[in-house]
C-alpha positions, -999 to +999 in steps of 0.1 A: -318-676-753-349-664-735-350-630-716-349-647-684-318-668-693-300-637-706-308-618-672-294-649-653-263-650-673-258-611-669-262-615-632-237-643-630-214-622-651-219-594-625-208-617-597-178-628-616-167-590-622-171-585-585-150-614-577-123-600-598-127-568-574-141-543-601-159-515-585-195-523-579-209-494-599-188-503-629-196-539-625-233-533-625-231-510-657-211-534-675-236-563-667-264-541-676-248-530-710-241-567-718-277-579-711-290-548-734-267-558-763-276-595-763-314-587-761-311-561-789-290-582-811-259-561-806-276-528-815-259-501-795-287-475-802-310-488-776-283-489-750-271-454-758-308-440-758-314-459-725-280-445-709-291-409-721-324-411-704-313-429-673-286-402-665-311-373-667-339-391-651-318-401-620-298-370-614-325-347-620-344-361-593-350-336-565-353-361-537-320-375-545-303-343-530-312-357-497-282-380-500-252-354-500-272-333-474-273-362-450-236-371-456-227-334-452-247-335-418-225-364-407-194-349-419-201-318-397-208-340-369-176-361-374-152-331-379-170-307-355-162-327-324-199-337-317-191-374-314-169-365-283-196-347-268-219-375-271-194-402-257-188-378-228-225-374-220-232-411-221-198-418-201-207-393-175-241-409-169-234-446-169-194-450-170-194-458-134-212-491-140-195-523-144-191-523-184-204-488-183-179-472-208-188-500-234-224-491-228-217-455-231-200-464-265-232-481-277-254-451-265-230-427-283-232-447-315-268-447-315-270-410-309-242-402-336-262-425-360-292-402-356-270-374-373-248-395-394-266-422-414-234-442-423-222-474-404-186-471-414-183-433-405-200-442-372-177-470-364-145-450-373-155-418-357-167-434-323-139-459-324-113-430-325-131-413-295-141-443-273-112-468-280-085-448-260-109-445-231-119-481-230-083-491-232-072-467-205-097-482-181-084-517-188-114-531-208-105-563-227-097-559-263-125-584-273-152-564-254-138-531-266-135-537-303-166-560-305-187-534-289-176-507-313-178-528-344-213-539-337-226-505-323-213-488-354-240-506-375-264-484-355-254-458-380-274-470-408-303-484-388-313-453-368-325-427-391-316-408-411-300-437-431-285-435-466-293-469-475-331-464-465-331-432-489-318-456-516-345-483-508-372-455-509-357-442-544-357-479-558-392-488-545-410-456-547-415-458-510-421-428-485-388-417-469-407-404-440-424-436-433-393-457-436-375-433-413-401-436-386-406-473-390-367-476-382-369-459-350-383-486-327-361-515-344-331-490-339-339-487-302-343-522-297-309-529-314-293-505-291-310-519-260-299-557-272-263-546-275-265-530-240-279-564-226-251-582-243-226-559-226-243-565-193-242-602-197-206-603-206-193-581-177-216-601-154-199-634-164-163-618-167-161-587-145-125-581-155-136-575-191-152-543-182-142-525-150-161-496-137-147-461-139-147-435-112-182-418-107-186-383-122-202-355-101-238-348-106-232-314-116-207-326-144-233-352-155-260-327-159-238-303-179-228-331-203-264-339-209-272-301-216-244-299-241-259-326-263-294-312-264-288-294-297-278-326-314-309-343-301-329-314-314-315-317-348-327-355-349-361-344-339-364-315-365-353-339-393-376-368-384-406-348-372-403-325-400-403-351-427-432-372-412-452-341-399-455-327-435-440-292-428-406-301-447-399-327-473-369-349-470-345-326-489-357-296-469-354-313-436-318-327-445-308-290-455-319-278-421-304-307-404-268-301-422-270-264-415-279-269-378-250-295-375-227-270-390-237-242-368-235-264-336-199-276-346-189-240-352-204-225-320-189-254-300-155-245-312-148-278-329-152-266-366-121-250-379-115-241-417-096-271-421-125-293-407-151-274-430-126-282-462-123-319-450-162-321-444-170-307-479-143-329-496-157-361-477-193-352-487-181-348-524-163-380-524-189-402-508-216-386-531-197-392-561-193-429-551-228-434-543-242-418-574-217-439-596-232-470-580-268-457-584-262-451-622-248-486-627-277-501-607-302-480-628-286-496-661-285-530-646-321-527-632-335-514-665-317-542-683-331-569-661-366-552-665-365-557-703-353-593-698-384-599-677-362-620-651-374-602-619-411-607-628-407-641-640-388-651-610-414-635-586-442-652-606-424-685-603-419-681-565-455-672-562-467-703-580-442-727-567-462-734-535-432-725-513-440-713-479-435-674-478-414-675-446-392-703-463-387-676-492-381-650-467-354-667-448-336-678-481-334-641-490-321-633-455-296-661-459-284-647-492-281-611-476-258-627-451-237-643-477-235-612-497-222-595-467-188-612-472-182-596-505-199-561-506-210-533-485-245-524-473-254-499-502-241-522-529-263-550-514-295-529-514-289-517-550-281-551-564-308-571-546-339-549-541-350-550-578-349-588-576-361-595-542-387-567-539-412-580-566-408-616-549-417-604-515-445-582-526-460-610-546-463-632-512-486-632-484-473-622-450-495-620-418-523-604-438-501-572-444-513-545-469-490-538-498-480-507-484-472-521-448-453-550-466-431-524-484-421-506-453-417-538-433-393-554-458-374-523-463-365-523-424-359-560-424-335-558-454-318-530-437-313-551-405-299-580-424-276-558-444-263-545-411-252-580-401-231-583-431-210-552-419-200-571-387-200-609-394-166-626-399-145-630-419-149-599-439-173-576-421-161-542-430-167-527-395-143-555-382-115-540-403-123-504-395-121-510-356-093-534-356-072-510-376-077-484-348-071-510-319-034-513-319-023-546-303-058-563-307-055-594-330-084-596-357-093-629-342-102-613-310-122-587-326-142-613-346-148-633-313-158-600-294-186-595-321-202-629-320-225-622-288-238-591-305-246-612-337-267-634-316-285-603-305-291-593-341-304-628-352-330-625-323-340-590-334-346-602-370-367-631-357-387-606-336-392-585-367-401-612-390-428-626-368-440-594-354-441-568-382-459-544-359-426-539-341-417-515-371-452-506-382-470-496-351-453-460-348-460-455-386-497-462-379-500-443-347-483-412-361-500-414-395-534-421-377 
């Protein structure tokens, strides 16, 4: 068998293991080990030598410390009550509009995503905070759950974002550039969701009744209370791209600041601190296991030459670059049915990245193309978290929404998916949407 055939067979075996519900990290490690053994004629020394080097090379990487630090920052925000402050601030400002509390939920998810970096954590946390209020004011189950499931995806789109960090590690791209490039698409995503809510309540006013107006003094006080959270976001993003702090240092500052804010606000108790540390350790261990499995698989695929030969075949096939890109997007949407966002990034980037980098898109340079594809991949992965039948955010929110059938939640998210698809088309045909801020700041 040729190396490419072995690589394809190993990839097929990986998909079979995933279908058997094996953990993604273990499945990738087994598939990678299988490819190594076949290519080396069953000699285990090459496999053991590679494993020895991969473990040290990956986990001695200083930049990788940014992942547990961002996770800790999100844990402090979750257990320290910062999510409630964000929802109260948004609700006080626009809750008296028709559909205002749903819009406030979206705004709070966007703000929480700026200090969390996880879609599932954003959806679960804001769902616990916002769902009781939405139900108390008589919002329809479809609008309430659909809004929170879709808005939860802002957790991985608005920086800091763990999947973006992983993309940067895999492609040797600048974390700072990716974070800055994600800001404008993240804002567009939030505005698109707000527009969807506006159109829904305009068509069906009973779906999102207005709440009582809040006095201006309380509105102002609610906004003042969230200024420290916004300051943390600015310190992290500006610090990274401004050059006065590397990503790990900025994440350390952000985590410490979130912990102090949670402590001073009275939301952080000893029990919450322990839960934050435990949750961070658990999530970090899971992510690092997946990273190690992906490293072994990617190393095996590299010696099989499958990614390079696939990229060369696509480049010489004469297929229109946009057709290849839309095929990749379709694959991402399908993969969203069987795996989470991090697993999709780790599994596909080593294969799709060389293909995209070998094609010509709108005269983009290699550096711009790398950043653009990273943001585009993240946005498509985000759709996988909410599209029926098995979007993970749907199950997270539906579990919190007692009495709302899963079918209602799935129907509720469809208008938001339409907004997502329009945003993807915008980014595909106008790469400057994510690149102009990088250029402006870099210049």
